[in-house]
C-alpha positions, 0 to 999 in steps of 0.5 A: 815667280809665276806670271799671272795670265789675264783672262777675259771674262766670259762674253767679252772680246779684246779688240785691237786698234788698226787705225793708220791715219785720218780721212777728214782732210780729204773729205773737206777738200772734196766738199770744198770742190763740190761747194765751189762747183755748186756756187759756179752753177748757182751764179751762172743760173742767177746771171742767166735769169738776170739776163732773161729779166733784163731782155724782157724789160728792154723789149717792153721798153723798146715797144713802149718807145716805138709806140709813142713814135706813132701817136695822134700828134702825127695828125696835128698840123702844129705838133712839136716832134721833139715832144713826141721823142721825149715821151717815147724815151720817158715811156720806155724808161718808165716801163723799164723801171716797172721790171726787176732784174736781180731784185732791182728796178731797171734804170735807163738813161733818157738823154738823147745820147743815152740808152734809148736811141731813135731812128730808122731801119735802112736797107744796105743794098751792098750787103743786103742787111738791114741797119739802124740809122739814128735820126730825128727825121720821122724816126720809126725805130727805137733801140734800147740798150740795157746794161747791168755791169761793173763798168756802169756801177750797177752789176748783178750781185752773185751768191758765193763770192768766197768760193768763186772769187767774184762778187759781181757779174755783168749782163747786157742786152740790146733790143729793137722795136719798130712801127710800120704803116705799109699796111696791106690789111688785118688778120685776127691773131689767136686770142687777139681780135682785130680792134675794129668796128663793123662800120664804114664811113662815107668817103666822098660825094662824087657830086660834091653836094654832100659835105658830111664825108671823110674827105671833106671833114677829115682829109680837107680838115673842114670838120669841127674841133670841139673835143679833145683827148688826153693820152695820159688820163685817156679821157675825152673832154670839150675843147680843141686838140688840133684834130678835126671831127666828123659827125656820123649820122645813121639812117633816120626812121622811115628815111632812105639809106642815102640819108646816112653817112655811116653804114653797119657792114657785114664782116662775117656777122650776117648782120645778126644783132647778137654777133654785131654787138660782140663785134662792136664791143670786142672787134673781129675774130678769126671766125668773123674773117673765116670767109676771107682766110682769117684776114681782111684786105681792103685798099684803093687797089683792092676794094671790097663789096660788103652787105650793109645797113644804114640803121644803128640798133640801140644795143650797138649804140650802147656798145659805142657808149662804152668805147668813148676814147678808145681807138678802133679800125673801121672802113671807108666806103665810096658808094652804096647801092641797093642789094635787093634784100629789103633795106640792105645795100652793098657798100664798096669799101675802099680803105681802112682808117682808125677813129676815136669815138668822142660822143654818142647822141640819140636823135628824136627821129630814131637816128644816132649821131656819133662824133669821131675823130681820126686817130693813130692805132698800133696793133699786131693784127696789122699785115704789112705789104712787105714783110721786111721791116725796113724803110724804103726812103730815097736814102738807102745805105750803100747807094744814096742816089738810088730812088725807090717808088713805093705807095704811101703808108696808111697814116692811121694804122701801124704795126708795132713789133720787135724787129731785132 
């Protein structure tokens, strides 16, 4: 019997299978390893982002708390310090709550033993290090500790817990902010002018005849107290708030400069009307202070003589009207002598102070009355006598018996900054 031989049809080929196994398990394992690696990277990036967000929130909270440590209460005789501390903690907590970390608001414990601690920075003379000392004795530093952890029951949720074995992560930060009033002067920061007015107030009358001086009305608290400022609503209203006022009066029409107790001073403006109006509205820029290397250093130890005028133009009065309730830095002058240039005088400026405009009133004789009260202002444009942000109180860590003599700080102007 013949065997029939199968033949392939024309145009077709007979294929043979050479499969010896499957690669699918290896690919799956490799994919799992890659996915686990990606999960670790994503979780690390997520935690790094959460840490940055938490630090940003803590910095804002610390600055808010430190800012409240220097407010107008320091100028009142019967202010309760504990209320200032409570506002500092409440302000820090509120600012923190406006920041999100991993999608959730930051929550701070406002108890005195909670996340917001108040105290002072002291220099340890043995180690040379600056250390935080918690105290309610005139605190100038706020330390904020912000934590998102499993221990505090508010951890940061992670993405792929199945791949890493961890569904939650921890982040924590500690931030310190301080106020310092050892002021040497002011310097305009790029994009941030000095919050100042180009005016100088008469400091004191050597003869003791004139009573409309800063020394009599403010230092000696002989001024009226007819206006009040609400720090919550930022509104000025009638009524006492415990801070005396001084009425500034510009030069009347046809009168002598000596009739005024306030002068418009030339701080890089050449007393140009347009430039002065900008300074009244926005403050002193780096260009305004260019002649003095971008800074202004005025104190009893380093007085400065400036050209000045007793007249207050209408445009400047309108600018002052828009600043009612706003804190501004200005100067005090001791004497004003004729400069030989028309009605201009040369004012010897002795100190920087801060004022809040309460009312602006035009007078029939062409003069203007501006009611102001002293206030506390915090600004990063302030320059410190000493760069190190520590207290030089008589109590010094490591050597409590050593006493250090320093000049008193400016009661009106503070530098606010992160110190750690």
